C-alpha positions in Angstrom: 8.0 3.3 -0.3 8.4 6.3 2.0 8.2 4.9 5.5 7.7 7.0 8.6 9.3 5.7 11.8 7.8 7.1 15.0 9.7 6.3 18.2 10.8 8.4 21.1 14.0 6.3 21.4 16.7 7.7 19.1 18.6 4.4 19.0 15.5 2.5 17.9 14.8 5.1 15.2 18.3 4.7 13.8 18.2 0.9 13.9 14.8 0.6 12.2 15.7 3.3 9.6 18.8 1.4 8.7 16.7 -1.8 8.2 14.3 0.2 6.0 17.0 1.5 3.8 18.6 -1.9 3.5 15.2 -3.2 2.3 15.3 -0.6 -0.5 12.9 2.0 1.0 13.2 5.6 2.2 13.0 6.3 5.9 11.5 9.4 7.5 11.8 9.7 11.3 9.8 11.3 14.0 10.3 11.4 17.8 6.7 11.8 18.7 3.2 12.9 17.6 4.1 16.5 16.7 6.9 15.5 14.2 4.8 12.5 13.0 1.8 14.6 12.1 4.1 17.2 10.4 5.8 14.5 8.4 2.4 13.2 7.2 1.5 16.6 6.0 4.8 17.3 4.2 5.9 13.9 3.0 4.2 11.4 0.7 4.1 8.7 3.4 3.2 5.2 2.2 3.6 3.3 5.5 4.0 4.0 9.3 6.1 2.1 11.8 5.1 3.3 15.2 6.1 2.6 18.8 3.2 2.2 21.2 4.9 3.4 24.5 5.6 7.1 24.0 5.3 10.1 26.3 2.5 12.7 25.9 0.6 10.8 23.1 1.0 7.0 22.8 0.8 5.0 19.6 -2.9 4.1 20.1 -3.9 7.8 20.4 -1.6 8.9 17.6 -3.0 6.2 15.3 -6.5 7.5 15.9 -5.3 11.1 15.2 -3.8 9.9 11.9 -6.8 8.0 10.7 -9.1 11.0 11.6 -6.8 13.6 10.0 -5.8 11.7 6.9 -8.6 9.8 5.2 -6.2 8.3 2.6 -5.4 4.8 3.8 -1.8 3.8 4.5 -0.6 0.8 6.6 0.3 1.4 10.2 2.5 -1.3 11.9 3.0 -1.1 15.7 6.3 -1.7 17.3 6.4 -2.9 20.9 8.2 -5.1 23.4 4.8 -6.0 24.9 3.2 -8.9 22.9 0.1 -9.4 25.0 -3.2 -10.1 23.3 -4.7 -7.1 25.0 -2.1 -4.8 23.4 -2.6 -6.4 20.0 -6.4 -6.1 20.2 -6.2 -2.5 21.4 -3.8 -1.7 18.5 -6.1 -3.1 15.8 -9.1 -1.3 17.3 -7.2 2.0 17.2 -6.7 1.5 13.4 -3.3 -0.3 13.1 -2.9 -3.0 10.5 -0.1 -5.2 11.9 2.2 -5.6 14.9 5.9 -6.3 15.4 7.5 -7.2 18.7 10.9 -5.7 19.7 13.7 -6.5 19.1 12.9 -6.3 15.5 14.7 -8.7 13.1 15.7 -7.5 9.6 14.2 -10.6 7.8 10.8 -10.2 9.5 10.7 -6.5 8.9 11.6 -6.9 5.2 8.9 -9.5 4.8 6.3 -7.3 6.5 7.2 -4.4 4.3 6.9 -6.5 1.1 3.5 -7.8 2.2 2.3 -4.3 3.0 3.6 -2.9 -0.3 1.7 -5.6 -2.2 -1.5 -4.8 -0.2 -1.0 -1.1 -0.9 -0.6 -1.7 -4.7 -3.6 -4.0 -4.8 -5.7 -1.4 -2.9 -4.6 1.3 -5.3 -5.5 -0.9 -8.3 -8.9 -1.6 -6.8 -9.6 2.1 -6.2 -8.7 2.9 -9.8 -10.9 0.1 -11.0 -13.8 1.3 -8.9 -13.3 4.8 -10.1 -13.4 3.5 -13.7 -16.5 1.5 -13.0 -18.1 4.7 -11.5 -17.3 6.6 -14.7 -18.6 3.8 -16.9 -21.8 3.6 -14.8 -22.6 7.2 -15.9 -21.8 6.6 -19.6 -24.2 5.1 -22.3 -22.3 2.1 -23.7 -23.6 2.6 -27.3 -23.2 6.3 -27.8 -20.4 7.0 -25.2 -22.2 10.1 -23.9 -23.8 10.5 -20.5 -26.6 8.1 -19.6 -29.6 8.9 -17.5 -27.6 8.5 -14.2 -24.9 10.8 -15.6 -27.5 13.3 -16.6 -29.0 13.4 -13.1 -25.6 14.2 -11.6 -24.8 16.9 -14.1 -28.2 18.5 -13.9 -28.2 18.4 -10.1 -24.9 20.2 -10.1 -26.0 22.8 -12.7 -29.2 23.4 -10.8 -27.4 24.2 -7.6 -25.0 26.6 -9.4 -27.9 28.2 -11.1 -29.8 28.7 -7.8 -26.7 30.2 -6.2 -25.9 32.6 -9.0 -29.5 33.4 -9.8 -28.8 32.8 -13.5 -30.7 31.1 -16.3 -30.6 27.4 -17.1 -32.0 25.8 -20.2 -32.5 22.2 -21.3 -33.3 20.8 -24.7 -35.2 17.5 -25.0 -34.4 16.1 -28.5 -36.2 13.2 -30.2 -35.3 11.6 -33.5 -38.3 11.9 -35.8 -39.9 8.6 -37.0 -37.1 6.6 -35.5 -39.3 3.5 -35.0 -39.9 3.0 -38.8 -36.2 3.7 -39.3 -35.3 0.9 -36.9 -38.0 -1.5 -38.2 -37.0 -1.1 -41.9 -33.2 -0.6 -41.8 -32.7 -3.0 -38.9 -31.4 -2.6 -35.3 -27.7 -2.5 -36.2 -28.3 0.3 -38.6 -30.5 2.0 -36.0 -27.7 1.8 -33.5 -25.3 3.4 -36.1 -27.9 6.2 -36.5 -28.0 6.8 -32.8 -24.2 7.0 -32.6 -24.0 9.4 -35.5 -26.7 11.6 -34.1 -25.0 11.6 -30.7 -21.6 12.4 -32.2 -23.1 15.3 -34.3 -24.9 16.8 -31.3 -21.8 16.5 -29.1 -19.5 18.1 -31.7 -21.9 21.0 -32.0 -21.9 21.8 -28.3 -18.9 24.2 -28.2 -19.0 25.2 -24.5 -17.3 23.1 -21.9 -20.3 23.8 -19.5 -22.8 22.2 -21.9 -23.6 18.5 -21.5 -25.3 15.9 -23.7 -27.0 12.8 -22.4 -28.9 9.9 -23.9 -32.2 10.1 -22.0 -33.6 6.8 -23.4 -34.2 5.1 -26.7 -34.0 7.8 -29.4 -34.3 10.7 -26.9 -31.4 13.0 -25.9 -31.1 15.9 -23.4 -28.8 18.9 -23.7 -28.1 20.9 -20.5 -27.2 24.5 -21.2 -26.1 26.4 -18.0 -26.1 30.2 -18.1 -28.4 30.2 -21.2 -31.5 32.3 -21.6 -34.4 31.1 -23.8 -33.1 33.0 -26.8 -29.8 31.3 -26.6 -31.5 27.9 -26.2 -33.6 28.6 -29.3 -30.4 29.4 -31.3 -28.6 26.3 -30.0 -31.6 24.1 -30.9 -31.6 25.5 -34.5 -27.8 25.0 -34.7 -28.1 21.3 -33.6 -30.9 20.7 -36.1 -29.0 22.1 -39.0 -25.8 20.3 -38.0 -27.7 17.0 -38.1 -29.4 17.8 -41.4 -25.9 18.5 -42.9 -25.0 14.8 -42.1 -27.7 13.7 -44.6 -28.5 10.4 -42.8 -30.8 8.7 -45.3 -34.4 8.1 -44.0 -36.7 6.8 -46.7 -39.4 6.0 -44.1 -39.8 9.5 -42.7 -43.1 11.2 -43.4 -41.6 14.7 -43.6 -38.0 14.5 -45.0 -35.7 12.1 -46.8 -33.1 12.5 -44.1 -33.0 12.1 -40.3 -34.4 15.1 -38.5 -35.1 15.9 -34.9 -37.8 17.6 -32.8 -36.7 19.7 -29.8 -38.5 20.8 -26.7 -37.0 23.8 -24.8 -37.5 24.7 -21.2 -35.7 27.5 -19.3 -35.7 28.5 -15.6 -34.5 31.8 -14.1 -34.8 33.7 -10.8 -38.3 35.0 -11.7 -39.6 31.4 -12.3 -40.9 29.1 -9.7 -39.7 25.8 -11.1 -39.5 23.4 -8.2 -36.6 21.3 -9.3 -34.6 19.8 -12.2 -37.2 17.1 -12.7 -39.9 19.7 -13.2 -37.8 21.4 -15.8 -37.4 18.1 -17.7 -41.2 17.7 -17.6 -41.6 21.2 -19.1 -39.1 20.3 -21.9 -41.0 17.1 -22.5 -44.3 19.0 -22.9 -42.6 21.4 -25.3 -41.2 18.4 -27.3 -44.7 17.1 -27.8 -45.8 20.5 -29.0 -43.0 20.4 -31.6 -44.2 17.0 -32.8 -47.8 18.1 -33.0 -46.8 21.1 -35.1 -45.2 18.8 -37.7 -41.8 17.7 -36.3 -38.4 18.8 -37.5 -38.7 22.0 -35.4 -38.3 23.3 -31.9 -40.9 24.5 -29.4 -40.5 26.5 -26.1 -42.5 25.6 -23.1 -45.0 28.3 -22.2 -46.7 28.5 -18.8 -50.4 28.6 -19.0 -51.9 31.8 -17.8 
């Protein structure tokens, strides 16, 4: 670990630094708050050993400064010859994690450093696990694309950018035609395979990094197309439909085609529109989707505002 030693006494700094090095770590020294804050900025500090009684800014105040300035957690251990309960309580309240009384013994310091290193590693592992859980909570477990929660986050971000840049944002609501009879006759395992194949095909056909695909629920998917006018959305809808047809996923129970097809509803917003929010845009795409179904399915339809 990179350990910062903050003490206005040069002799103490040298003694503690030697102990740190003997324990297999790297020592970085500071004689007060200015050097300490500079070291935190420049060095990758893993732990701080800090004297309490220092001129200008004492350890309590410096700890508060560190916690405020650097949100990333690192252990802070106070060093002091004063072992009163009042000092201990004040130190913990300031943001310190432990307390060592002077004179410091090598064996005790080494043990404290090992303990803090374990805590730091466990905290890092927990943060990584939480980050992974957060990612997983936005992913549909079957198709491995965004789920509804992930869609909401992506669409909210795209909406803000679109408002700021006064651009055009389109979404496609996609529904697999006659999926219920497919599921009922081929069975749910085969239905799941179909959903995965459809998701993979749609995802592979989206060739811009700004485009996003999400499973909206059941056999419905939504594509978010930033910076895309209605003509571009129409083209992308046709491209997605043809890509899926090329897979020739057998569907004997479709009333319109021997292979799996999709119906697509298109909605677009731009600076001239008065679409209230992303939810309203989804509603418009849903209306357009039902229009596509009413017109015979295996086609796309664009939402048109009533006069």
